[in-house]
Backbone as numpy.savetxt, mean C-alpha at the origin, in Angstrom:
# Nx Ny Nz CAx CAy CAz Cx Cy Cz
8.26 -3.08 -24.79 7.37 -1.90 -24.54 8.41 -0.41 -24.63
9.18 -0.72 -23.90 10.30 0.27 -24.09 11.27 0.77 -25.55
11.24 -0.43 -26.37 12.15 -0.55 -27.42 10.82 0.39 -28.29
9.29 0.11 -28.31 8.35 0.49 -29.22 8.34 1.94 -28.70
8.69 2.63 -27.62 8.14 3.70 -26.77 6.96 3.62 -26.42
6.61 2.88 -25.97 4.87 2.96 -25.16 5.13 2.93 -23.72
6.26 3.21 -23.16 6.49 3.26 -21.70 7.95 3.68 -21.73
8.39 4.36 -20.51 9.53 5.20 -20.18 10.23 3.67 -19.43
11.52 3.90 -19.51 12.28 2.37 -18.99 12.49 3.15 -17.49
12.20 4.12 -16.93 11.93 5.05 -15.65 10.81 4.53 -14.97
9.65 4.36 -15.72 8.48 3.83 -15.44 8.44 2.44 -14.71
9.19 1.66 -15.46 9.09 0.32 -14.94 9.90 -0.03 -13.78
10.54 1.00 -13.49 11.88 0.71 -12.33 11.96 1.65 -11.30
11.06 2.89 -11.25 11.29 3.76 -10.29 9.46 3.29 -8.83
10.60 3.17 -7.70 8.86 2.77 -6.96 8.43 4.06 -6.60
9.29 5.38 -7.25 8.85 6.77 -6.53 7.50 7.33 -7.29
7.47 6.30 -8.27 6.85 7.13 -9.85 5.35 7.30 -9.35
4.79 8.68 -9.39 3.47 9.02 -9.38 3.29 9.08 -7.49
1.89 9.16 -6.92 2.10 9.25 -5.37 1.47 8.17 -4.98
3.17 7.73 -4.10 2.96 6.63 -3.29 1.85 6.37 -2.55
1.32 7.44 -1.75 0.03 7.33 -0.81 -1.36 7.16 -1.89
-1.31 7.72 -2.98 -2.69 6.93 -3.96 -2.19 5.56 -4.04
-1.27 5.08 -4.66 -1.03 3.78 -5.08 -1.09 2.72 -4.24
-0.87 3.08 -2.40 -0.68 2.46 -1.66 -2.46 2.32 -1.25
-3.02 3.64 -1.33 -4.35 3.22 -1.06 -4.96 2.83 -2.35
-5.29 2.90 -3.25 -5.70 2.48 -4.15 -5.92 0.54 -4.18
-4.16 0.44 -3.92 -4.34 -1.09 -3.51 -5.19 -1.62 -2.42
-4.98 -1.02 -1.35 -5.52 -1.34 -0.35 -7.11 -1.15 -0.18
-7.61 -0.41 -1.12 -8.93 -0.43 -1.26 -9.26 -1.32 -2.37
-8.78 -2.09 -2.78 -9.49 -2.96 -3.76 -9.52 -4.60 -2.81
-8.64 -4.25 -2.07 -8.42 -5.63 -1.23 -9.92 -5.76 -0.29
-10.54 -4.41 -0.22 -11.77 -4.22 0.76 -12.69 -4.56 0.52
-12.51 -4.70 -1.10 -13.71 -5.34 -1.25 -14.20 -6.74 -1.33
-13.30 -7.63 -1.09 -13.36 -8.74 -1.08 -13.44 -9.86 0.16
-14.11 -10.43 0.42 -14.55 -11.32 1.62 -13.55 -12.22 2.19
-12.61 -11.89 3.08 -11.72 -12.97 3.21 -12.06 -13.80 4.89
-12.94 -13.84 5.40 -13.62 -14.84 6.50 -12.71 -13.84 7.84
-13.04 -14.65 8.85 -12.70 -14.12 10.34 -11.55 -14.35 10.39
-10.84 -13.53 11.08 -9.82 -13.60 11.53 -8.93 -13.23 10.55
-8.95 -12.32 9.73 -8.38 -11.69 8.90 -7.38 -10.52 8.92
-6.17 -10.16 8.41 -5.62 -8.97 8.61 -4.44 -9.16 7.17
-4.89 -8.52 6.71 -4.27 -7.25 5.12 -2.34 -6.96 5.65
-1.25 -7.51 5.11 -0.14 -6.93 5.51 0.45 -6.52 4.30
0.64 -5.28 4.16 1.07 -4.71 2.77 2.44 -4.90 2.77
3.43 -5.20 2.08 5.07 -5.14 2.26 5.45 -3.99 1.39
6.11 -2.93 2.40 7.01 -1.83 1.40 7.69 -2.49 0.75
7.81 -2.38 -0.77 9.10 -2.66 -1.61 9.71 -1.40 -2.15
9.77 -0.54 -1.55 10.25 1.22 -1.74 11.61 1.07 -1.27
12.98 1.00 -1.67 14.05 1.02 -0.97 14.55 2.54 -0.49
13.14 3.41 -0.64 13.73 4.81 -0.28 12.84 5.00 1.33
12.19 3.70 1.74 11.73 3.34 3.04 11.07 4.38 3.50
9.99 5.32 3.13 9.64 5.95 3.97 9.18 5.98 5.22
9.17 7.19 6.13 8.39 6.81 7.72 6.65 6.74 7.39
6.18 5.69 7.54 5.20 5.49 7.41 4.44 5.97 8.60
4.77 6.38 9.82 4.13 6.76 10.70 3.50 8.07 10.58
4.63 9.02 9.78 4.30 10.30 9.17 2.65 10.23 8.21
3.14 9.21 7.89 2.10 9.13 6.51 0.51 8.10 6.71
0.66 8.19 8.05 -0.62 7.41 8.31 -1.93 7.48 8.88
-2.09 9.02 9.28 -3.50 9.26 9.47 -3.57 9.99 7.77
-2.72 10.26 6.85 -3.23 10.43 5.25 -3.92 9.46 4.51
-3.19 8.13 4.85 -3.48 7.11 4.29 -5.00 6.65 5.02
-5.63 6.53 6.29 -7.05 6.15 7.10 -7.70 7.39 6.54
-7.56 8.87 6.01 -8.39 9.86 5.57 -9.02 9.48 4.15
-8.17 8.53 3.37 -8.42 8.53 1.71 -8.94 7.12 1.60
-8.71 6.32 2.56 -9.79 4.76 2.51 -11.26 4.83 2.98
-11.64 3.89 1.70 -13.46 3.75 2.22 -13.15 2.42 3.38
-13.77 2.68 4.16 -13.74 2.12 5.43 -15.39 1.39 5.95
-15.96 1.67 5.06 -17.23 1.67 5.04 -17.68 -0.11 5.35
-16.64 -0.90 4.31 -16.51 -2.38 4.22 -15.31 -2.57 4.70
-14.79 -3.32 5.59 -13.42 -3.44 6.05 -13.10 -4.97 6.78
-13.15 -6.10 5.45 -13.13 -7.55 6.15 -11.90 -7.97 6.89
-11.22 -6.90 7.31 -9.67 -7.36 8.20 -9.91 -7.33 9.53
-10.67 -7.90 9.89 -10.63 -7.55 11.54 -9.32 -7.39 12.39
-8.71 -8.17 11.69 -7.34 -8.41 12.55 -6.40 -7.15 12.15
-6.75 -6.17 11.42 -6.29 -4.99 11.07 -5.89 -5.03 9.60
-4.95 -3.54 8.86 -4.64 -3.09 8.25 -3.11 -2.77 8.70
-2.08 -3.72 7.32 -0.44 -3.11 8.17 0.26 -2.76 7.39
1.27 -2.01 7.56 2.06 -2.22 6.18 3.78 -2.53 6.77
4.09 -3.66 6.41 5.59 -4.19 6.86 6.83 -3.46 6.39
7.96 -2.52 6.74 8.52 -2.06 6.52 9.61 -2.13 5.37
10.29 -2.07 4.59 11.31 -2.02 3.42 12.14 -3.42 4.12
12.75 -3.09 5.08 13.74 -3.83 5.81 13.20 -4.84 6.63
11.76 -5.26 6.62 11.11 -6.20 7.17 11.53 -5.99 8.69
11.68 -5.01 9.56 11.79 -4.93 10.62 10.98 -4.01 11.36
10.15 -3.50 10.76 9.20 -2.48 11.03 7.60 -2.71 11.02
6.81 -2.45 11.55 5.26 -3.00 11.33 4.03 -1.98 11.60
3.46 -0.94 10.94 2.70 -0.10 11.23 1.61 -0.44 11.15
0.58 -0.29 11.80 -0.68 -0.66 11.59 -2.01 0.96 10.84
-2.06 0.87 10.41 -3.51 1.47 9.28 -4.76 1.66 9.79
-4.78 0.58 10.37 -6.35 0.76 10.61 -6.35 -0.87 11.72
């Protein structure tokens, strides 16, 4: 696709392309539409090597999520890139 000029190489390799929070909210929102049964948690693994401080972004993420239907009774979590921190979104 790069050779055909349909996509930029940077679009394929940059984890910071676009608004990171908007991408995260979009992915979580899609999961909220499914039924996972009892005792379910959603853990989103951060794959961005820039390793954002999610503590600073949690309120913004919560504000953008439509939680009127939330099948994750054990919470929604973000696992840091280094896999050494866990952030509770909801």
